[in-house]
N, C-alpha and C positions, 0 to 999 in steps of 0.2 A: 526618619531616615536612619537613626541609630538602631531602632528596633529591627528594621529590615536588614541592616548590615549584620546585626547580631544573629538574626535567624539564618542568614547565609553561612556564617561561621559555625553555627551549631547544627548544621545539617547532619543527619545520620550518615555513616560512612559510605554505604552503597549508593545512595542517592547522590551524594556529593561527588563520588568518583565517576559515576555514570555521566553526570553533567560535565565534568572536566574532560572525560574521554571524548564525548560527543563534540564539545567545543574544539578540542585539539584536532580531531579528525576533519572537521569542517575547515579549520585554518590550513591544515595540510593540503586538503583538496583545492582550496583557493590558491595556495602558493605553488603547488606542484602542477596541478591541472594536467595538461598534455605536453608539458615542456621537456620531459625526459624520454620521449618515445613510447610512452604507455599512457593509457587512460585509467584513472582511478575508478571510473564507473564500470569500464569493461572488466577490471580486475576484481572489484570488491562489491559492486551493486549486484542485486539478485536478478538473474536472468532465467528464462524458461529453459528446461533441460534440452529442448530442441535447438536452442541458440548455440552458435559457435563460441559464444563467450561464457557459457555456463561453467561454473566450477562449484563443487560441493561446499567449499568454505563460505560461499556467498550467503548461505542461509544464516550465518552468524554475522558476517562483516557488514551486510547491508543495514543492520539495525543501528549501526553507529555512523552512518552517512546521512547527509541531508542536502537538500537542493538549494539552500541559501539561508540567510540569517533569519528570515521570517519563519521558514519551515522549522528551523532549529529552535527558535524562541518559543513557539507555541507548544512543541513537544516537551521541551525542557521546563516550561512554566507549569504544565500539567504534572510532570514528574515531581517538580518542586512542591506543588500545592498538595497533591494527593499521595505521592509516593513516600514522602517523609512520614506521614501518618501511618501508612501500612508497615513501613519498616520498623517504626517504634512498637507497633502491635505484634508483628511477627518475629522481629529480630532480623539481623543482616542476612543470615544464611537462607532462611525461608523466603525472604523478600527477593533476594537475588535469584533463587531457583524459580520463583513465580515469574519474575521479569523475563528470564531467559526462555522458560517454557511457553509463555504467552507469545513472545516474539517469534519463536520457532513455529508455534502453532499457526500464527498469522501467516508466516511464509509458506507453510504447508498448504493451508487452504487456498491461498492466493495462487500457488503453483498448480494445485489440482484444478481450480477453475480455469486457469490459463491453459492447461493441457486440454481440457474439454473444448475450449474455444479454438485452440489450434487444430484439434482433430476435426472439428466441424468445418473450419476454414479449408483444411486440406481436402476433405471430401467434396466440398463445394467447388474448389479449384479443379479437382480432377474431373468433376462433372462438366465444368465449364470447358476444360481442355478437349473433352470429347465432342462437344457441340458448341463451339464458341460463337457468340453473337453479341451485338451491341447491347441489346436489352438484358441479356444474362450478365454481362460485365457490370452494368449499372446496378443490377439487383445484388450481385455479389458484394459490391462496395457498400451499398446501403445496409446490407444485412450484417456485414462484418467489420467495416471500416468507418462507418458513420457518414457524415455529409460528403458529397462528391465534390472534389476540387474542380475549379473552372478549367484547368488545362486538361483534366481527364474528360470533362464534358465535351471540350472541343475535339479531342481525339475520337471520342465515341460518335459524335455528330458527323465527322468526316468519314469514319468507317461505315456509318449507316448508309452513306450514299452508294457504297459498293460492298455489301456485307460478305461477298465471296472472295474479296481481295486476300490472297494468301499472305502477303506481307503484313497487312493489318491484323490478320488472325493470329499469326505467330507473335507479333508485337504485343497484342492484347494478352496472350497467354503468359508471355515473359513479364508483363507489367503486373499481372495478378500474382505470380510467384514472387516477384520482388516486394509487393505489398505485404505478403505473408512473412517474408524474411525480415523486413523492417519492423513488423509488428512484434515478432518474437524476440527481437533484439532490443526492445524498449526496456531499460533497466528500472528496477524498483528499489527505492532507498527510503530510509527513515525508521525511527523508533515508534511510529504510530501504532503498529500492531500491539506492542508491549504496553504502550500508553493507554490504549483502549482496554487492555486487560486490567490495568490499574484503575481506570474509571469504573469498570465492572466490579472490581473487588471493593472499592470504596462504597459503591451503591449497595452491595450485599452486606457489608459489615456495618455500615452506618446509613441504613435506608431512610431514616427520618431526619437526617441532617439537612438543613436548608442551604441551598446554594443560590447565589445571586447571579442571574444571567446578565450578560451585557446587552444582548439584543433578543427580545425586549428586556429592559431592566426590571425584572420581576423575580421574586424568590420562588424556588421550586425545590421539592424534596429530592434527595439524591437518587432514590429508587425510580422516581418518575423521569428524572433527567437521563438516567442510564437507559431505561426502557425506550424513551423517545428517541435518543441518539441511535440506539441499536435499530429501531424501526426505520429511521431515515437511511441508515447505511444499507440495510437490506433492500429497501425500495430502490435506492440509487444503484446498487449492485445488480439487481435483477433487471432494471431498466437499461443497464449497460450504457450509462451516460458517457458518450464518446467525447474526448477532448478535455475532460476536467482534470486529467493527470492525477486522479486519486484512486488508490487501490482499496476500494470499498470492501471487498471480500477479505483483504488482509486485516482490516479493522474488525470485521465480524469474526475472523479467525482468532484474534487476540481475545475477544470477549468470550467466544465459545470455549476455548481451551482454559481460560481463566475460570469460567463457571464450573467446568468439569473438575479442575484441580481443587477449587474451594469446596465443592461438594465432597470430594475425596478426603479433604482435611477436616471436614465439618465436625466429625465426631470428637475431634481433639481440640476444637476451637471454641472460644467464647463467642457470645453474640453481643454486638455492640449497636447502640442507637445514637 
């Protein structure tokens, strides 16, 4: 216990201050919430540019917000475990630069993929509005929103009894547009993009260092851990797993920009094992 306490006190400055800032922001979010006429998520979480809540500063502020204690703990634990090693190798300035660039890169890729999804949804919604039908509505939801909710199924079944009903057709168009609005208003928060950049950096600088997994409890070299984790995130992102509330392409963005930055620095860097 004394060794753990000592390691906390002896954290390098950037890692220590990042952990403190993230903890304080979560506490502020829990205390303030929506009590003073504004939402912390609407102001500081990252939104798609098409959202009414989007503000440019969110590319930075979302990195310091978290959805709860569990979300915060896993990100800060990874920062504590791997970030302190990188900061000792690179120094505070370079580590902070790396952390911010990977976090911004994660947000950039996430936003770009979100824009592609939004454009596809708008095109599909416009096509649906031209020829609305119960089958097309279900197809739109399956393609862009995931599983169909029971109340939507009930509406579609009732509409299917009289597909030419003008009221149901207009209601269906309004429902599809509302689904798009709700989708682009979903906020993104967390330091995960920068944390994945840190994992990537650790795997590149210390590729043969063995890490002990929790599930299953087996040792694995850092380079294989990073490659495996990246492959899983790519698979989950491409599959568009709906409902898991995880920004998979933000994680990949952190790793991608981290890889590019390390390669750029490589000529002036030592190689570590």
